[in-house]
Structures are given as C-alpha cells and as structure tokens.
C-alpha positions in Angstrom: 140.9 145.8 102.0 137.3 144.9 102.6 136.4 141.5 104.1 133.7 140.1 101.7 132.9 137.2 104.0 131.0 139.4 106.3 128.7 140.5 103.5 128.0 137.0 102.1 124.8 136.0 103.8 123.4 132.7 102.5 120.3 133.0 100.5 118.7 129.5 101.0 116.7 127.7 98.5 113.8 125.6 99.6 112.8 122.3 98.0 109.2 121.3 98.8 108.4 117.6 98.7 104.9 116.1 99.3 105.4 112.6 100.7 101.7 111.7 100.5 99.7 114.3 102.3 96.1 115.5 101.9 97.5 118.8 100.4 96.3 120.9 103.4 99.8 121.9 104.3 100.8 122.3 100.6 98.1 125.0 100.2 99.5 126.8 103.2 103.0 126.6 101.8 101.7 128.2 98.6 100.2 131.0 100.8 103.6 131.6 102.2 104.9 132.3 98.7 102.2 134.8 98.0 102.3 138.5 98.5 100.5 138.5 101.9 103.2 136.5 103.7 106.1 136.9 101.2 108.6 134.3 102.4 111.0 135.6 99.8 111.7 138.6 102.1 114.1 136.4 104.0 116.0 135.7 100.8 114.4 132.2 100.3 113.5 130.9 96.9 111.3 127.8 96.2 113.2 125.6 93.8 112.5 122.2 92.2 116.1 121.0 92.0 117.5 119.1 95.1 121.1 119.8 93.9 120.6 123.5 94.4 118.5 123.3 97.6 119.5 124.0 101.2 116.2 123.4 103.0 114.0 120.4 102.4 110.4 121.1 103.4 108.5 117.8 103.7 104.7 117.5 104.0 102.6 114.4 104.6 103.4 111.0 106.0 106.0 108.8 104.3 104.1 106.3 102.2 105.5 103.1 100.8 105.8 104.6 97.4 107.4 107.9 98.5 110.1 106.7 100.9 112.7 105.7 98.3 112.3 109.1 96.5 112.5 111.0 99.8 115.8 109.3 100.7 117.1 109.9 97.1 116.2 113.6 97.2 117.8 114.0 100.7 121.0 112.3 99.4 121.1 114.6 96.3 121.1 117.8 98.4 124.5 119.3 99.2 125.9 119.8 102.7 125.0 121.7 104.8 121.3 121.0 104.6 118.3 121.3 106.9 115.0 119.2 106.9 111.7 120.8 108.0 108.8 118.4 108.7 105.7 120.5 108.1 102.5 119.3 109.7 101.4 116.5 112.1 101.5 113.9 109.3 105.2 114.6 108.5 106.1 114.6 112.1 104.3 111.4 113.3 102.1 110.1 110.6 99.1 112.0 111.9 95.7 110.7 111.0 97.2 108.3 108.5 99.3 106.5 111.1 98.7 102.7 111.1 97.1 102.7 107.6 98.2 100.0 105.1 100.2 102.4 102.9 101.7 104.7 105.6 105.2 104.2 107.0 104.9 107.0 109.6 106.9 110.3 110.1 109.7 111.6 108.0 112.2 111.2 110.9 112.2 107.4 110.5 114.1 107.7 107.2 116.0 111.0 107.2 117.1 113.3 110.1 114.7 116.1 110.8 116.0 119.4 112.2 112.7 121.4 112.6 109.2 120.2 113.3 106.3 122.5 112.4 103.2 121.1 114.2 99.5 121.4 113.3 97.0 119.9 111.0 96.6 122.4 108.4 99.7 124.4 109.5 99.3 128.1 109.4 101.6 130.1 107.2 102.9 132.0 110.2 104.0 128.6 111.7 105.7 127.6 108.5 107.5 130.9 108.2 108.7 130.5 111.8 109.9 127.0 111.2 111.8 128.0 108.1 113.4 130.9 109.9 114.5 128.5 112.7 115.9 126.3 109.9 117.9 129.3 108.7 119.5 129.6 112.2 120.3 125.8 112.1 121.7 126.1 108.6 124.2 128.8 109.7 125.3 126.7 112.7 125.8 123.5 110.8 129.4 122.8 109.9 130.6 121.6 106.5 131.4 118.1 108.0 129.5 115.5 105.9 126.7 113.7 107.6 126.2 110.0 107.3 124.1 109.3 104.3 120.9 107.3 104.3 121.4 104.3 102.0 119.1 101.9 100.2 119.3 98.3 101.4 119.1 96.8 97.9 118.3 97.6 94.3 114.9 97.3 92.8 114.0 93.7 91.8 112.2 92.9 88.6 109.2 90.6 89.3 106.8 89.6 86.6 107.9 92.3 84.3 107.6 95.1 86.9 110.1 96.7 89.2 109.5 95.9 92.9 110.6 98.9 94.9 109.2 97.7 98.3 111.5 97.2 101.3 114.4 99.1 99.7 115.0 101.6 102.4 115.9 101.1 106.0 115.3 103.6 108.9 118.4 105.5 110.1 120.0 104.1 113.2 120.7 106.4 116.1 124.3 107.2 116.7 126.1 105.6 119.6 126.2 108.8 121.7 122.4 109.4 121.1 121.4 106.0 122.6 122.4 107.0 126.1 
C-alpha cells in the first residue's frame, strides 16, 4: 500500500497586505508574479482570502488606520501560518518612522517569521524570503499560537466609529524575556 503522506507537499497560498506603504514593494511583488520571476513555480498562489492563506506578506509601516485590520487578518488565517515583513518600512517603520500616522513595524502587533530588507525590495529578495517562509511553514507544528486580541470594541463618538487605540502590541513570552 502506498503512503500518500509522502506525496502531499503543501502548496502555500500567499495573502498580500499593504499596511500603508508607498507601493514600491508592492510593484516588486507584482513582478514576482509575472513570467520573468514566476513565483508560482514553487506552488504558491496569491489569494485574497485570509481563511485560505498560509503566508501573510505585509508591506509598509503599520499606520493607525491599518493596525486593526492587520490583526484581524492575522487572526482569520488558519494555523500553521507564517508572516513575512517585506521591506524596511514593514520591518522597522523605515522612512515613515516617527510620523504622526505611523505606528512602526509589523512585529509590534503580530509575530513576524521572516524579514525581507531593502527599500524597494528586489524580486529576488522577495522570492528568497518566501522560500524561507516555506521552510518555516513546514517546521511549524499544529499547536495553536496565542492570538492577538483587540483591547476594546469601537466606540461611537459624534455619529462616527472611533477605532483608535483598539489594539495592543503583543507581549513577549516569559522565556523570551531572558
């Protein structure tokens, strides 16, 4: 009898989320999907549904308007999942760090597994980061990770929903503080 488990290689689906970037990295991601770089040769498909995605590819710094949606998208993804921060802005806030609307890097709100550095990341770097994410995805167990929660619900003020200060950064685990 044939063991089918050895033939079941995961074909990951990628969800791309722009958290507030200048679109420089987004253009390079689109180049990865084109025929020259052809990221689909690794079995990856770009999807728009977080409930079917395995890899979350985030570009841009987290802005005050995007942080809630970023956390919601992350929580909607099934386990195991991998997060790739694409570009300097997603990693640290980049040139937008310290601006009035910028919260900083993605890792302040959700755990990041792979960092792809550069301002205007090259398609080769993005492909390398996603291939690293594939290795991490295979290593991750099915144990559920602690979810990132919202502090409170949106509050209605003067006929509009106030969504500010809803999320809180993830706290390091006790063994990570040493």
